[in-house]
N, C-alpha and C positions, 0 to 999 in steps of 0.2 A: 360527461363522465363516463357512461356505459359504452360508447364508441372507444375511448380510450383504454379502456379495461379490454376489451375485445382485441383491440390493436395489439396491446401489451402481450396478451396470451399467444396471439397469433405469431408475433416476433419472436417471443420466446421459445415457442415450439419450433419455428422455422430455424432458429439460430442453432438450437439443439440437434436437429435432424442434420443441418450444415456441418457441424463440427464432427458429428458421427461419420458423415459421407467423407468428409476428408481425412479424418484420421483412423477410420474404422475398417480400413481395407486390408487388414492383415490376414495370412492364412486361417488363422484360429476363428477369427470373426467371420470368414466365408464358410468355414466348416460348421458354424453354429456353436463352437466351444467357448466357454466364458470362464476367465479366471476367478477365482474365489474373492479376489480383491475387488474386481469389477461388479460382481454379484453383491458384494457386501455394500459397496458404494450406492448403488441403484436402490437396494432394499432400505438402507438407512436414509436415503434422500426422500423416497417415497413416504416413509413413516415419519420422518421430521416435518415434512410438508404438512401432513394432516395434524401433527401434534401441534404445529405452530398456529395453524388457522383455529384449531379446536381451542386450544389455550387462550388465544386472544378473545374468542367470543364468549368463553365462560368467565375469564377475568372482567371483561367489559359489562357482561349481563350480571354478574355477582355485584359489581360496584353500582350499577342502576338500581339494583333490588335493596341494597343497603343504604342507598340515597333516599329512595322512595320510602322506606321504612323508617328512617330518622326523620323525615318530614312529617309522618303522622305523629310521631311523638312530640314534634315541636308544636303542631297544631293542639295536641292534648293538653300540653302543658299550659298553653294559652288559655284554653277552656277552663282549666282548673283555677288560673288566676282569675279569670272573669266570674266564675262561679263564688270564688271566695269573696270578691268584692261587691257581688249582686245583692239585691235586696229579695225580699221574699217572694215579690211578683214576678221577678225576672228570672230566678232560679228554675221553676218549672219550664220556662221557654228554652233555657239552655239544655236542659235534660231531653226535652222533646227533639232539639236539634241533633243532639248526640245520638238519640235513637235512630233518627233518618240517616245519619252518617254511617252507622254500623249496618244498616238495612239497604235501603234503597240506593245510597250514594255509592257502597262498595259494590253493589250488582251493577250499577251503570258503568263503574269505572272499568270493570272487565271489557266493556266495548268502548274505551276510551272517552266516555261521556260524563256527565254530571247529572245527579237527580234534581229535577225541578223542585221537588218536595223539600229537599235539604237546602237549596237556596232560599225557598220561601220560608222556611224555619228560621235561618239565620237573619233574614230580613225583618221577620216578625219580632226578633229579640231586639234588634236595632230600633225598630219603630217603637216598641214599648219604652226602651231607655231614654229615647229621645224626647218622648212625651213626659217624662218625669221633671218635677221642678229642678231647676239648676241647684247643684250641690257638688261638694268635692267628691261624694261617692259616684254620682252620676258621670262626673268627668273621667274618674278612673275607670269605670266600666266601658265608657265610650272608646277610651284608649285601648282597653283589652279587647274589645270587638274589632278594632281597626287591625289589631295584631291577628285576630282570628282570620278575618277576610284575607289578609295577605297570606298566612299560611295555608288557608284553604286554597287559593289560587296556586300556590306553589304544588301543593299536593296533587291538584288536578292536572297540572302541567306535567307532572311525573307520568301520567298515562300515555303520553307520547315518546317517552324515552325508547330510543332504539340505537342499533348499530348499524354501520353500512351493509345496505341489502346485498352486495355481491359477494360479501363473505360467506353466506349461507350456501349458494351454490358451489363456492370454492371448497367448502368444507366437504360437502357430498361428493364432489369430483375428486378430492384428494383422498377421501375414504375408499372410493372405487378403485383408486389407484393402488393403494395399498393391497386390496384384495387381488386385482388383475395381476399384480407384479409376479406372484408366485407362479401361476401357470405360464406365464410368458417366460419366466426365467427357466422353466423347465420343470416345475414340480409336477408330478404324475399323481393320478387318482388312485391312491391306495387308502387303506383304513386309517393308518396312523397320521398320514399326511392330511386326510380329510378332517380327522378329529382337531388336529393342530390348527389348521386353516379355520375351521369353524369356530374354534375359540378367539381367534383374532377377529374374525368377522363379528362375534357377539360383542367384543369390546368396542369395536369401531361402530357397531349399530347403537350400542348404548351411549356413546360419546355423541353421535348425531342426534339421537333422541333428547338427550340432556339439554344439548345446546338449542335445539329448535323448540323446547319448551320452557326456555328461560328468556324468550324474546320480550315477553310483556311483565313489568313488575306486578301486575293484579291477577294474572292468570297462570295456569300451569301448576305442575306439583309443588313447585317452590314459588310462593308468592307472599305479597304483603298482606297480611290479616289485620282486622279491626282491633287487635288486642289492646292498642294504646288507648282506644276510646271505650273499651269494656272497663279498663282499670280507672278511667275517668269517671265512669258511673259509680264505680266502687267510692271513689274519693269524693263524689259528690254526696252520696249517702252518709259517708262520714262527716262531711262539713254540715250536713242538714241536721246533725245532732246538735250542732252549735247555732247559736242565735245569729242571725244575719247582722251585718254592720247597720246602724241606724242611718237613715236618710239625712 
């Protein structure tokens, strides 16, 4: 794949230079004079290339972020259902598991890993429930736990969500192209021109920073937080005021 990308870039660049060599031998081009139409085309093409790559990356990263966030709420709803069905001995174990998710698990997920303590906590809940005497309540909780295990696996899989790696150097390359186009096209170094190009550079830099910090749904300035599990703890407290269902 990487070889194909390099070849595509080389062929594209070579084709562009070849077209220029074939059709750009007019007197105006030899003297270095460019029409306003040509300058407008090159400028818009450079900017459009950057916008295209940036928009694709932002949209893809935002979609991954929303998907990961939705999966935390799915698990939280499964936990609420399990806590509702659980007996008085199982409920503290479920609360302990949620505490581990909010703390150790979310810290580990920033590195694409899962916290062993959270796995151990969930396994402890299952072992406790399976040791209970058979009953409809026990069967309901086991079914709830199966759902939690599934949704936990999905949440952990979200830590590996990513977009095609070649798009990131393409983003930086097109950003540089936008900034280099102005002096190549003849923009001189004066105060107003420097301020104008500086503002463009600031926007390009912000766009690149934003995209590069949205590559992982659990890191960066915009990331998934454990708010779903914190609300589950609040729900647990509400349910604790009610008597658990009889065995």
